[in-house]
N, C-alpha and C positions, 0 to 999 in steps of 0.2 A: 476177675480182681478190675475194678475200676480205679483211674489215676486222675489227679489234679490237672487241668491243663495247664495250671504257671509252674506247678513242680511235679514232674513226675513220677516221684519217691515217693510224695503224699497221696494215699488214699482219698479219695471224696465219697460223702455220705449222698449227696442231692440228687445227682445225675450219675445214669449209669453208663457203660460204654454202648450199648445197642443204641442209646440219644444221640451218638455222636455220628453222623453220616460222612462219609468220604467227599469232599471236594468234588463237582461236577469236570469232569475234562473239558478243554477245551480243542473242538473242533479242529482237527490238524487239515491245511490248505499248503501245497507244494507252492513257494516261490510267489509270495503274494507280492504285490505291488503296495499295499497300504503300509503305510509307516505304525500303524496301530494293530494289535490281532481284533478278531473278529471276539466281539464281546457277545457273551450271552442275551438273551433279554432279559432276564429274571434278575442278573446283575446288575443291568443298568438302573432298571426300576429300583431295586434298592438303595443303589447310591443315589438318584435323583430323589426319592424319599428322603432320607438320610440328609439331603443338601438342603432340602426345602425347611428343614429346622434353622439352618443358620442365612438361605435365600429365602426367606418367607415371600418375598414378591417375586420370586423367577418365575418366570411361563410354564406350562405341562410343555415336558420335548426338551428343552432349554439343556441338559446334559448331552443328548441324542445330536442338536444341530452343534453344538461345541465342537464335538468330535468329528461331525461331516468336515467342519470348517478347517479343522486341523488337517483330515486326511488331503483335501483340495488343496491347502495351501502347502502340504508337500511337495504337491505334483506340478505346481506352478513355477511361474517366475520366483526365484530367490528374493528375501524378504529386503527391502531397501531399506538402509541405515537410517536413525533419525537427524530428520534434518536440524535438528535444535542444536544447536553448538555446544557443546558440555567447555564448561570454562573449568581452568588451570588453577591447581593450587599453587601455593607461595616454594612449596617445595619440588614440584616441576617445573616451576617457571625457572626456578635458580637451578636445576636440570639442566634443563633447555638452553642456558646461558653459560655453560662450563660450569659449572659446580660455583657458582659466584656467593659468596657469605651473606647471611641474612642482612645485612647492615649497607650492603652494596646493593642489594635489591632494594630496600627504604631509600635510599639515595636516591636511585632511579624514579621510584613512583614519588617521594616527596620534590623533587626536579620538575615533576612532571612527562620526562620521558617515556616514564612507559605506563599508560594508563593503567587503573585497578578499577575494578567493581565493589564497589560496598554494597554487602547482601545484609550484613546485621551486624551489630558492635562492632565486635572485633574480627567476626569474619569478612574473607576478601577472597576475590578470585579474577582472575585475568581471561580475557577472552584470546583465545589461538593468534587470530586476526592481527590483534593487537603487537602480540608477542611477534611474530612474523615481520612486522613492519619497523618495530625495534629493532630488529636485528639486520633488516634492510637498510636503515639509516645510517646503523654503523660501520655498515661495509667501506672501507678503503678502495682504491685502484691501487695496484702497486708501483710503485715510485722508478722510473726507468734511471738506470744506471749504480752502475756499482762503487766500487774503489776507481777512483782516479790516482792515473799514474803520475805520481811526481817529477817535474821537471829539473 
């Protein structure tokens, strides 16, 4: 009795069950240091041929090279963070500054106390270094003295 692949309860007419072969088993290797399991050559070739439809200019063997680079990067030094600083959103800056209101943030921007990066139209961002400098400029030294004793 043959079954349809998507609906096991529905019989299919075009393909018999004998034409469906079980998937090839991956070789079992104990304690592999590789982050990826060993992929059979036939599978690699099939995936690479399929990807050539979407990446027509890719060189032969590009998938194997990518897997090797991935495996080598997993065993080497950890990836460094992106050196490009990420701009903060207005909501993030408001949270960093103690949940100030949007109007207070707008006053800081309008007065020039807090520099803003205008990206396009109404889209803005804040450099984290500028926010740190703003916070440092607002720090005050504690005033010496408490209550004076009245005489």
